[in-house]
C-alpha positions as CSV (number, residue, x, y, z in Angstrom):
1,X,68.6,64.2,125.9
2,X,66.3,64.0,123.1
3,X,66.4,67.5,121.2
4,X,63.7,67.6,118.4
5,X,61.5,69.7,116.0
6,X,58.1,69.1,116.8
7,X,56.6,68.1,113.0
8,X,53.2,69.5,112.3
9,X,50.4,66.5,112.2
10,X,47.1,66.4,110.7
11,X,46.4,64.0,113.5
12,X,46.5,66.6,116.6
13,X,45.4,69.8,117.0
14,X,45.5,72.6,119.6
15,X,42.5,74.6,120.8
16,X,43.5,78.2,122.2
17,X,40.3,79.1,123.8
18,X,40.0,82.7,125.0
19,X,36.9,82.9,127.3
20,X,37.4,86.5,128.1
21,X,39.6,89.5,127.2
22,X,39.4,91.1,130.7
23,X,42.9,91.1,132.6
24,X,44.0,92.7,135.9
25,X,47.4,93.4,134.5
26,X,48.6,95.6,131.4
27,X,51.6,93.9,130.1
28,X,53.7,95.5,127.6
29,X,53.7,92.9,125.4
30,X,50.0,91.8,125.3
31,X,48.7,90.3,122.3
32,X,44.8,91.2,123.0
33,X,43.6,93.6,120.8
34,X,40.1,94.3,122.2
35,X,39.0,96.3,118.9
36,X,39.5,92.8,117.1
37,X,38.6,90.1,120.0
38,X,35.9,92.1,121.7
39,X,35.5,92.7,125.4
40,X,33.1,90.0,125.9
41,X,33.1,87.5,128.9
42,X,31.5,84.4,127.8
43,X,28.7,82.7,129.3
44,X,29.3,79.5,131.0
45,X,26.7,78.3,128.7
46,X,28.5,79.6,125.6
47,X,31.6,78.1,126.7
48,X,30.2,74.5,127.2
49,X,28.6,74.7,123.3
50,X,31.8,75.9,121.9
51,X,33.6,73.2,123.7
52,X,31.0,70.7,122.1
53,X,31.7,72.2,118.7
54,X,35.4,71.0,118.9
55,X,34.8,67.9,121.1
56,X,34.4,65.5,118.0
57,X,38.3,65.5,117.9
58,X,38.7,66.1,121.5
59,X,41.3,62.8,122.0
60,X,43.5,64.4,119.6
61,X,43.2,68.1,120.9
62,X,45.2,69.8,123.2
63,X,43.0,72.7,125.3
64,X,44.4,75.7,126.5
65,X,42.2,78.1,128.4
66,X,43.3,81.4,128.2
67,X,42.2,85.2,128.6
68,X,43.0,88.0,128.9
69,X,43.4,86.4,132.7
70,X,41.0,83.2,132.5
71,X,40.8,82.7,136.2
72,X,39.0,86.1,136.6
73,X,36.1,84.3,134.8
74,X,33.8,83.0,138.2
75,X,32.7,80.0,135.9
76,X,36.4,78.6,134.7
77,X,36.1,75.7,137.0
78,X,33.3,74.8,135.5
79,X,34.5,75.3,131.8
80,X,37.6,72.8,132.9
81,X,34.9,70.1,134.3
82,X,33.0,70.2,131.2
83,X,36.3,70.0,128.9
84,X,37.6,66.8,131.2
85,X,34.0,65.3,130.7
86,X,34.4,65.6,126.8
87,X,38.1,63.9,127.3
88,X,40.2,66.5,125.9
89,X,43.7,64.9,125.4
90,X,45.2,67.6,127.4
91,X,44.0,70.8,129.5
92,X,45.9,73.6,130.3
93,X,45.0,77.0,132.0
94,X,47.4,79.9,131.3
95,X,47.5,82.4,134.1
96,X,49.2,85.1,135.5
97,X,49.5,84.1,138.8
98,X,46.9,85.6,140.8
99,X,44.5,82.6,140.6
100,X,41.4,84.4,141.2
101,X,37.9,83.0,142.5
102,X,39.7,80.4,144.6
103,X,40.4,78.4,141.6
104,X,42.7,76.0,143.1
105,X,39.8,75.1,145.7
106,X,37.4,74.4,142.9
107,X,39.3,72.1,140.5
108,X,41.4,69.2,141.3
109,X,44.9,68.2,139.8
110,X,43.2,65.3,138.2
111,X,41.0,67.6,136.1
112,X,43.8,69.7,134.6
113,X,47.1,68.6,133.0
114,X,48.9,72.0,133.6
115,X,48.5,75.2,135.2
116,X,50.8,77.5,133.3
117,X,52.5,80.6,134.8
118,X,53.8,83.7,132.9
119,X,56.9,84.9,134.0
120,X,58.9,87.7,132.1
121,X,62.1,88.2,134.2
122,X,64.6,86.8,136.5
123,X,64.3,89.4,138.7
124,X,61.3,91.3,140.2
125,X,62.5,94.5,138.6
126,X,62.5,93.4,135.0
127,X,59.4,91.2,135.2
128,X,57.6,93.8,137.2
129,X,58.4,96.5,134.4
130,X,57.1,94.3,131.8
131,X,53.9,92.4,133.7
132,X,53.1,95.0,136.4
133,X,54.1,96.0,139.8
134,X,54.1,92.9,142.4
135,X,53.4,90.4,139.6
136,X,56.6,88.5,140.4
137,X,56.2,87.6,143.9
138,X,52.4,86.9,143.1
139,X,53.7,84.6,140.3
140,X,56.3,82.7,142.2
141,X,53.7,82.3,145.1
142,X,51.1,81.0,142.7
143,X,53.3,78.3,141.6
144,X,54.2,77.1,145.1
145,X,50.4,77.1,146.2
146,X,49.8,75.4,143.0
147,X,52.3,72.8,143.7
148,X,51.4,72.3,147.3
149,X,48.1,70.9,146.2
150,X,49.4,68.5,143.7
151,X,49.1,70.5,140.5
152,X,51.7,70.0,137.5
153,X,52.8,73.6,136.8
154,X,54.4,74.9,133.7
155,X,56.4,78.3,133.1
156,X,56.4,80.8,130.0
157,X,58.9,83.1,129.3
158,X,58.2,85.6,126.5
159,X,61.5,86.8,125.3
160,X,62.0,90.6,124.2
161,X,65.1,92.8,124.2
162,X,64.0,94.1,127.6
163,X,64.4,90.4,129.6
164,X,66.5,88.5,127.4
165,X,69.8,89.3,129.3
166,X,68.3,87.4,132.2
167,X,67.1,84.4,130.5
168,X,70.5,83.0,131.5
169,X,69.4,82.9,135.3
170,X,66.3,81.3,134.6
171,X,68.1,77.7,135.0
172,X,68.6,78.7,138.8
173,X,65.7,80.3,139.5
174,X,63.6,77.3,138.4
175,X,65.7,75.0,140.4
176,X,63.3,73.9,143.2
177,X,60.5,75.3,141.8
178,X,58.8,72.0,140.9
179,X,57.9,73.1,137.5
180,X,57.4,70.4,134.7
181,X,57.8,72.3,131.9
182,X,59.3,75.5,130.5
183,X,58.0,77.6,127.6
184,X,60.1,80.0,125.9
185,X,58.4,82.4,123.5
186,X,59.2,85.0,121.1
187,X,57.2,88.1,121.3
188,X,55.0,88.8,118.5
189,X,54.1,92.4,117.1
190,X,50.5,92.4,117.5
191,X,47.7,93.3,120.2
192,X,49.0,96.0,122.8
193,X,52.7,95.2,121.5
194,X,52.0,96.5,118.3
195,X,54.1,99.7,117.1
196,X,50.6,100.9,115.8
197,X,49.5,101.2,119.3
198,X,52.2,102.9,120.9
199,X,51.3,106.0,123.1
200,X,48.2,104.2,124.1
201,X,47.3,100.9,125.5
202,X,50.9,99.5,124.5
203,X,52.4,102.0,126.7
204,X,49.9,101.7,129.7
205,X,52.4,99.7,131.9
206,X,55.5,101.2,131.4
207,X,57.2,103.5,128.8
208,X,58.9,100.6,126.7
209,X,59.5,101.4,123.2
210,X,57.7,98.3,121.7
211,X,58.9,98.7,117.9
212,X,62.4,97.7,119.6
213,X,61.1,94.7,121.7
214,X,62.2,91.7,119.1
215,X,65.6,90.2,119.3
216,X,68.1,89.7,116.8
217,X,68.6,86.3,114.9
218,X,72.3,86.6,116.4
219,X,71.0,87.2,120.0
220,X,68.2,84.3,119.7
221,X,70.5,82.0,118.1
222,X,73.2,82.5,120.9
223,X,70.8,82.7,124.0
224,X,67.8,80.4,123.4
225,X,69.2,77.0,122.7
226,X,72.1,77.2,125.6
227,X,69.7,78.3,128.2
228,X,67.1,75.5,127.1
229,X,69.6,73.0,127.5
230,X,70.3,73.8,131.0
231,X,66.8,74.1,132.1
232,X,66.1,70.5,130.4
233,X,69.4,69.2,132.2
234,X,67.1,69.7,135.8
235,X,64.7,67.2,134.3
236,X,62.2,69.7,132.7
237,X,60.8,69.6,129.4
238,X,61.7,72.6,127.6
239,X,59.8,74.0,124.2
240,X,60.4,77.0,122.3
241,X,59.9,78.0,118.8
242,X,62.4,77.3,115.9
243,X,61.8,81.1,114.6
244,X,64.9,81.1,112.3
245,X,65.3,78.2,109.4
246,X,68.7,76.5,108.9
247,X,70.2,75.9,105.5
248,X,68.2,72.8,104.0
249,X,65.3,73.4,106.4
250,X,62.0,73.0,104.1
251,X,59.5,75.9,105.1
252,X,56.1,74.4,106.0
253,X,52.9,76.4,107.2
254,X,50.9,74.7,110.1
255,X,48.0,76.3,108.5
256,X,48.3,73.8,105.6
257,X,48.8,70.6,108.0
258,X,47.6,70.9,111.5
259,X,44.3,72.0,112.8
260,X,44.9,74.8,115.5
261,X,42.3,77.1,116.3
262,X,42.6,80.6,118.3
263,X,39.3,81.1,119.6
264,X,37.9,84.5,120.8
265,X,35.2,85.8,122.8
266,X,33.8,87.8,119.6
267,X,33.3,84.2,118.0
268,X,36.2,84.8,115.5
269,X,38.3,81.6,114.9
270,X,41.8,82.0,113.8
271,X,44.4,79.5,112.7
272,X,47.3,81.7,112.5
273,X,48.2,83.7,115.7
274,X,49.9,86.4,113.6
275,X,46.6,87.3,111.7
276,X,44.9,88.2,115.0
277,X,45.2,91.9,114.5
278,X,43.3,91.9,111.4
279,X,39.7,90.5,110.1
280,X,41.3,87.8,108.3
281,X,40.0,84.9,110.6
282,X,39.3,81.9,108.7
283,X,36.0,81.0,110.9
284,X,33.5,82.4,112.8
285,X,31.0,80.4,115.5
286,X,27.7,81.1,114.6
287,X,24.8,79.6,115.8
288,X,27.1,77.2,117.5
289,X,28.7,75.9,114.3
290,X,32.0,76.6,112.9
291,X,31.4,78.4,109.7
292,X,34.2,79.5,107.1
293,X,34.7,82.9,105.9
294,X,34.5,84.0,102.5
295,X,37.4,84.9,100.7
296,X,39.9,86.7,101.4
297,X,41.2,85.1,104.6
298,X,44.1,83.9,106.4
299,X,43.8,80.2,104.6
300,X,44.2,81.9,101.1
301,X,47.7,83.0,102.3
302,X,48.9,79.7,104.0
303,X,49.7,78.1,100.4
304,X,51.9,81.3,99.1
305,X,55.7,80.6,98.8
306,X,58.1,83.1,99.4
307,X,61.5,83.2,99.9
308,X,61.5,84.8,103.5
309,X,59.4,81.8,104.8
310,X,56.4,82.6,106.7
311,X,54.2,85.0,104.5
312,X,52.4,86.0,107.6
313,X,55.5,87.2,109.1
314,X,56.6,89.5,105.9
315,X,53.2,90.9,105.8
316,X,52.2,91.8,109.4
317,X,55.8,92.1,111.3
318,X,58.5,92.3,108.7
319,X,60.9,94.0,111.2
320,X,62.4,90.7,112.1
321,X,63.8,90.2,108.4
322,X,67.2,91.4,107.1
323,X,68.2,91.5,103.5
324,X,71.3,91.5,101.5
325,X,72.3,94.5,99.4
326,X,70.6,92.9,96.2
327,X,67.4,92.3,98.0
328,X,67.9,88.6,99.1
329,X,66.7,87.9,102.4
330,X,69.5,86.8,105.1
331,X,67.3,84.3,106.9
332,X,63.9,82.6,106.5
333,X,61.5,82.8,109.3
334,X,59.5,79.4,110.4
335,X,56.0,79.3,110.8
336,X,55.5,80.5,114.5
337,X,54.0,77.3,115.4
338,X,57.0,75.4,114.8
339,X,58.7,74.0,118.0
340,X,61.8,72.5,119.6
341,X,61.6,70.5,122.2
342,X,64.2,69.1,124.7
343,X,63.0,66.0,126.5
344,X,65.2,64.9,129.4
């Protein structure tokens, strides 16, 4: 088994394209912030134009189509076909599994590289508490339907203190599902997960205390690598964020090296997902051109160096930092884009 940290590269990029913010679920850890991201559903002509905008580097770019729930967009299949025509390096649809508008009938396995399903509990009770009643059954059914039609499928599990206790059950659950990739994500305190939204949107789905959703360094390190190895042992590629830097690891910000773009329907373009709750976006799409924003924006922060590692984490979600009595950080936080990958 190959276990590697995936280094940032100036020769590859990721385009996370939110084609709408509408969703049929109200997940307690949703990062969408409609005040900052808008409520627009992009017309298909705009989606095509924006895909064209990023197409000069399509061969180096992994495209992820997201929402909200992207299958709620009636023209998602046309967006997929346009992206395939432009020859993006890979095309993924991130979905909650409901697969609206008969999307599996409108695209072929040759047009998308992955359909990625979000599941946040090994049991129905835990998943549905986080994602919404009935979603557990729907997600598993959606995977089975997609696999039956020949689509490559992946699964995303967003770890919080409400579901990490079930992560060790996931190796048995995914066995036989036929998924090709498994992604473990760390919850970010942003969007509807943000403590600033407690009492309103963030608690729509349940009474979760979102301020305590992040797990400790000790629990993360004693759980995640072991479960990742068990899943990878089944022949599944596993990817998870490094989160905590080890002694001797050099901190590196993806914003200084790689070209990752997070595009929202209101035309904001971010390069760091932690910044998405704030008007710190580095670019906007204006007249189908990518226009750099004036200072101060997120790019002005990428070059800052602090003992804690990630500047954005220190500024925006400092709750996962810990300090000694003399004020020194007990650990350093890696760039959120730094991933550990296990390849069977």
